[in-house]
C-alpha positions as CSV (number, residue, x, y, z in Angstrom):
1,X,-6.0,57.6,-52.7
2,X,-8.3,60.0,-54.2
3,X,-9.8,59.8,-57.7
4,X,-7.1,61.8,-59.8
5,X,-4.5,60.0,-57.9
6,X,-6.2,56.7,-58.9
7,X,-6.4,57.6,-62.6
8,X,-2.8,58.5,-62.6
9,X,-1.9,55.0,-60.7
10,X,-4.0,53.2,-63.3
11,X,-2.1,55.0,-66.4
12,X,1.3,54.2,-65.1
13,X,0.4,50.7,-64.2
14,X,-0.9,50.0,-67.6
15,X,2.2,51.5,-69.0
16,X,4.4,49.2,-67.1
17,X,2.4,46.1,-68.3
18,X,2.2,47.2,-71.7
19,X,5.4,49.0,-72.4
20,X,6.2,52.5,-73.7
21,X,5.0,51.8,-77.3
22,X,1.3,51.6,-76.1
23,X,-0.6,55.0,-76.0
24,X,-2.8,55.3,-72.9
25,X,-5.2,58.0,-72.8
26,X,-8.0,59.4,-70.4
27,X,-10.6,61.6,-71.7
28,X,-13.9,63.2,-70.5
29,X,-16.7,61.6,-72.2
30,X,-20.2,63.1,-72.5
31,X,-22.9,60.4,-72.0
32,X,-26.6,60.5,-71.7
33,X,-28.3,62.7,-69.4
34,X,-25.3,65.3,-69.4
35,X,-23.5,62.3,-67.5
36,X,-19.5,63.0,-67.7
37,X,-17.3,59.8,-67.4
38,X,-13.5,59.4,-67.5
39,X,-12.9,57.1,-70.8
40,X,-9.6,55.1,-70.9
41,X,-8.4,54.2,-74.2
42,X,-5.3,52.1,-75.1
43,X,-3.7,51.8,-78.6
44,X,-0.8,49.7,-79.4
45,X,1.4,50.0,-82.5
46,X,-0.5,49.7,-85.5
47,X,-3.9,49.9,-84.0
48,X,-6.4,52.7,-84.7
49,X,-9.5,51.8,-82.7
50,X,-10.0,50.9,-79.1
51,X,-12.6,50.1,-76.8
52,X,-13.3,52.7,-74.1
53,X,-13.2,51.8,-70.5
54,X,-14.8,53.8,-67.8
55,X,-12.6,54.6,-64.9
56,X,-15.6,55.9,-62.6
57,X,-16.7,52.3,-62.3
58,X,-13.4,50.9,-61.2
59,X,-13.0,53.5,-58.7
60,X,-16.2,52.7,-57.0
61,X,-14.9,49.4,-56.8
62,X,-11.9,50.5,-54.9
63,X,-13.7,52.3,-52.7
64,X,-15.5,49.2,-51.7
65,X,-12.1,47.9,-50.8
66,X,-11.1,46.0,-54.1
67,X,-7.5,45.5,-54.3
68,X,-5.7,48.0,-56.7
69,X,-3.9,45.2,-58.3
70,X,-7.1,43.3,-59.0
71,X,-8.7,46.3,-60.7
72,X,-5.6,46.9,-62.8
73,X,-5.9,43.1,-63.7
74,X,-9.7,43.7,-64.5
75,X,-8.8,46.6,-66.8
76,X,-6.5,44.8,-68.7
77,X,-8.8,41.8,-69.2
78,X,-11.5,44.0,-70.4
79,X,-9.0,45.7,-72.9
80,X,-7.7,42.5,-74.1
81,X,-11.1,41.0,-74.4
82,X,-12.6,44.0,-76.5
83,X,-9.7,45.2,-78.5
84,X,-9.1,44.8,-82.3
85,X,-5.6,44.0,-83.1
86,X,-4.1,45.8,-86.1
87,X,-5.6,48.7,-88.3
88,X,-9.5,48.6,-88.7
89,X,-11.0,50.1,-91.5
90,X,-13.5,52.6,-90.6
91,X,-13.5,54.6,-93.8
92,X,-17.0,53.4,-94.6
93,X,-18.1,56.1,-92.1
94,X,-17.2,58.6,-94.8
95,X,-19.3,56.8,-97.4
96,X,-22.9,57.4,-97.2
97,X,-23.9,54.7,-99.3
98,X,-22.1,52.4,-96.8
99,X,-23.6,54.4,-93.8
100,X,-27.4,54.8,-94.8
101,X,-28.4,51.2,-94.1
102,X,-27.0,51.3,-90.6
103,X,-28.6,54.6,-89.2
104,X,-31.0,53.8,-86.3
105,X,-32.5,56.0,-83.7
106,X,-32.3,56.4,-80.0
107,X,-34.8,58.1,-77.5
108,X,-33.3,60.3,-74.8
109,X,-34.8,62.9,-72.3
110,X,-34.9,66.5,-73.8
111,X,-34.3,68.3,-70.9
112,X,-31.5,66.3,-69.5
113,X,-29.5,66.4,-72.9
114,X,-29.8,70.1,-73.8
115,X,-26.0,70.3,-74.5
116,X,-25.7,67.4,-76.5
117,X,-28.7,68.1,-78.5
118,X,-27.0,71.6,-79.5
119,X,-24.6,69.4,-81.4
120,X,-26.4,66.6,-82.8
121,X,-29.5,66.2,-85.2
122,X,-32.7,65.6,-83.3
123,X,-36.4,65.7,-83.2
124,X,-38.5,66.8,-80.0
125,X,-41.1,63.8,-78.9
126,X,-43.2,64.8,-76.0
127,X,-40.4,65.2,-73.4
128,X,-38.0,63.2,-75.1
129,X,-35.9,63.7,-78.2
130,X,-35.0,61.4,-81.1
131,X,-31.2,61.1,-81.7
132,X,-29.5,59.2,-84.5
133,X,-26.5,56.6,-84.2
134,X,-24.5,54.5,-86.8
135,X,-24.6,50.7,-85.7
136,X,-21.2,49.6,-86.3
137,X,-22.0,45.7,-85.4
138,X,-24.7,43.8,-83.8
139,X,-24.5,40.2,-82.5
140,X,-23.0,37.8,-80.1
141,X,-19.8,39.9,-79.4
142,X,-21.9,43.0,-78.6
143,X,-22.9,46.3,-80.1
144,X,-20.9,49.3,-81.0
145,X,-22.6,52.8,-82.2
146,X,-21.4,56.0,-83.2
147,X,-23.7,59.2,-82.4
148,X,-24.2,61.1,-85.7
149,X,-23.5,65.0,-85.1
150,X,-24.7,67.8,-87.1
151,X,-21.3,68.4,-88.9
152,X,-21.9,64.6,-90.7
153,X,-25.1,66.1,-92.6
154,X,-23.3,68.4,-94.9
155,X,-20.6,66.0,-95.5
156,X,-23.1,63.2,-96.6
157,X,-25.2,65.9,-98.4
158,X,-28.6,65.0,-96.5
159,X,-30.8,66.5,-94.3
160,X,-32.3,65.5,-90.8
161,X,-35.5,64.3,-92.2
162,X,-33.5,62.2,-94.5
163,X,-31.7,60.8,-91.5
164,X,-35.1,60.2,-89.6
165,X,-36.6,58.4,-92.6
166,X,-33.6,56.0,-92.6
167,X,-33.8,55.5,-89.1
168,X,-37.3,54.4,-89.1
169,X,-36.6,52.0,-91.8
170,X,-33.4,50.7,-90.3
171,X,-34.1,50.4,-86.6
172,X,-37.0,47.7,-86.6
173,X,-34.9,45.8,-89.3
174,X,-31.6,45.8,-87.3
175,X,-33.3,45.9,-83.8
176,X,-36.2,43.6,-83.9
177,X,-38.6,44.3,-81.1
178,X,-39.1,41.8,-78.3
179,X,-42.3,42.0,-76.2
180,X,-43.0,39.5,-73.5
181,X,-45.2,39.5,-70.5
182,X,-43.7,39.7,-67.2
183,X,-43.9,36.3,-66.0
184,X,-42.0,35.1,-69.1
185,X,-39.4,37.7,-68.5
186,X,-39.0,36.4,-64.7
187,X,-38.8,32.8,-65.8
188,X,-36.0,33.7,-68.0
189,X,-34.1,35.6,-65.4
190,X,-34.3,33.1,-62.4
191,X,-34.9,29.5,-61.6
192,X,-38.5,28.2,-62.0
193,X,-39.1,28.1,-58.3
194,X,-37.8,31.8,-57.8
195,X,-39.7,33.0,-60.6
196,X,-43.0,31.4,-59.4
197,X,-42.2,33.0,-56.0
198,X,-41.6,36.5,-57.7
199,X,-44.7,36.1,-59.7
200,X,-47.1,35.0,-57.1
201,X,-49.6,37.6,-58.2
202,X,-49.7,36.0,-61.3
203,X,-52.8,38.1,-62.6
204,X,-50.8,41.0,-61.9
205,X,-47.6,39.9,-63.6
206,X,-49.6,38.9,-66.7
207,X,-51.0,42.5,-67.0
208,X,-47.4,44.1,-67.3
209,X,-45.4,43.6,-70.5
210,X,-41.6,44.3,-71.3
211,X,-40.8,46.0,-74.6
212,X,-37.1,46.4,-75.8
213,X,-35.5,44.9,-78.7
214,X,-33.5,41.7,-79.0
215,X,-30.1,43.4,-78.3
216,X,-31.3,45.2,-75.3
217,X,-29.8,48.3,-76.7
218,X,-31.8,51.6,-76.7
219,X,-35.0,49.4,-77.0
220,X,-37.3,52.3,-75.4
221,X,-37.2,53.5,-79.2
222,X,-39.4,50.3,-79.9
223,X,-42.6,52.8,-79.1
224,X,-41.9,54.6,-82.2
225,X,-42.3,51.4,-84.6
226,X,-44.9,51.7,-87.0
227,X,-48.0,49.9,-85.8
228,X,-46.4,48.1,-83.0
229,X,-48.3,49.7,-80.3
230,X,-51.4,50.0,-82.4
231,X,-51.4,46.3,-83.0
232,X,-50.7,45.4,-79.2
233,X,-53.7,47.6,-78.2
234,X,-56.0,45.8,-80.7
235,X,-54.7,42.4,-79.1
236,X,-55.5,43.8,-75.6
237,X,-58.7,45.5,-76.8
238,X,-57.9,48.6,-74.4
239,X,-55.5,51.4,-74.1
240,X,-52.3,51.1,-72.1
241,X,-49.8,53.0,-70.0
242,X,-46.2,53.1,-71.0
243,X,-43.7,53.4,-68.3
244,X,-40.1,54.4,-69.4
245,X,-38.1,52.0,-67.2
246,X,-34.8,52.9,-68.9
247,X,-33.4,54.0,-72.3
248,X,-33.1,50.4,-73.2
249,X,-37.0,49.2,-72.2
250,X,-40.2,50.5,-71.4
251,X,-43.0,48.7,-69.3
252,X,-46.9,48.4,-70.6
253,X,-49.8,48.2,-68.5
254,X,-53.2,47.9,-69.5
255,X,-55.3,50.9,-68.5
256,X,-57.9,48.9,-67.1
257,X,-55.5,47.9,-64.6
258,X,-56.2,48.9,-61.0
259,X,-53.2,51.1,-60.9
260,X,-53.6,54.8,-61.5
261,X,-51.4,57.0,-63.6
262,X,-50.3,58.9,-60.6
263,X,-49.2,55.8,-58.9
264,X,-47.4,54.7,-61.8
265,X,-45.7,58.0,-62.1
266,X,-44.7,57.5,-58.5
267,X,-43.1,54.2,-59.1
268,X,-41.2,55.3,-62.2
269,X,-39.6,58.2,-60.2
270,X,-38.9,56.0,-57.6
271,X,-37.0,53.5,-59.8
272,X,-35.2,56.3,-61.6
273,X,-33.9,57.7,-58.3
274,X,-32.8,54.5,-56.4
275,X,-32.3,51.8,-59.1
276,X,-31.0,53.3,-62.1
277,X,-27.7,55.1,-63.1
278,X,-28.0,58.5,-64.4
279,X,-27.0,57.6,-67.7
280,X,-29.8,55.0,-68.2
281,X,-32.9,57.3,-67.2
282,X,-35.4,57.9,-69.8
283,X,-38.0,60.1,-68.1
284,X,-39.7,60.5,-64.9
285,X,-43.2,60.6,-66.6
286,X,-45.6,58.1,-67.7
287,X,-47.2,58.2,-71.2
288,X,-50.8,56.9,-72.3
289,X,-51.4,55.2,-75.7
290,X,-55.0,55.6,-77.0
291,X,-56.1,52.5,-79.0
292,X,-58.8,54.9,-80.8
293,X,-56.3,57.6,-81.6
294,X,-53.5,55.6,-82.1
295,X,-51.4,58.2,-80.1
296,X,-48.9,58.4,-77.3
297,X,-49.6,61.2,-75.0
298,X,-48.1,62.3,-71.4
């Protein structure tokens, strides 16, 4: 079964399970780094909001020999777990007074997102771009955001500068930073004995730090938080490299570490090409924070 047939069979299977009253649609969704995914939405009668389920992932599972019926069951379970029954009031998005406290920023790659950047307000930052989202919710049930487009600004009667000022205030408040050394991270991810073996070179691990936010969502934007990097440099009493490990986090490595900028750049490029999905990549370049200047450079 090829991909087009797979999508058709998924829609047919869902209709037979949910009945003819359900509205089922598959749309092309433009994601980060000019990534196009097929987003499935399901609306039952009376609903006005649906989770988006990306079929590309499920087709890869099918290619790996997962039974089609099992995939269909997984999609139904995902829909039922994340759907909101009934009519959800999203009118707040048209009310600037309600929206302004929820505007946050996100860092994306500039060159990889030229098409997207043509329709959204943004600022250039090194080889990156700052874009803006409205955070709908943030908590144990997950996070949902709406990307802000150029068309929203005249509707709200605000400028791009207004948007940036709000995001710089809101993002640290809504998305608290999380900064830990690699040893702590490994102990949180693996049983103690495994973490010990993974961090055998303890001195090296202690000299690598992971910076994100507590939600692990767009956490690379933490490098823009006021005084965060400066305070960290003062604590280390040295400059440091910033490795863009994904749009969701960065690694910080003291400049007095034995690794060179060229070696670190090579490591980032290797991880991007072999470990990350296209949508998660932030940059192939390593950045440098100067304690004296308080500036990030490439």
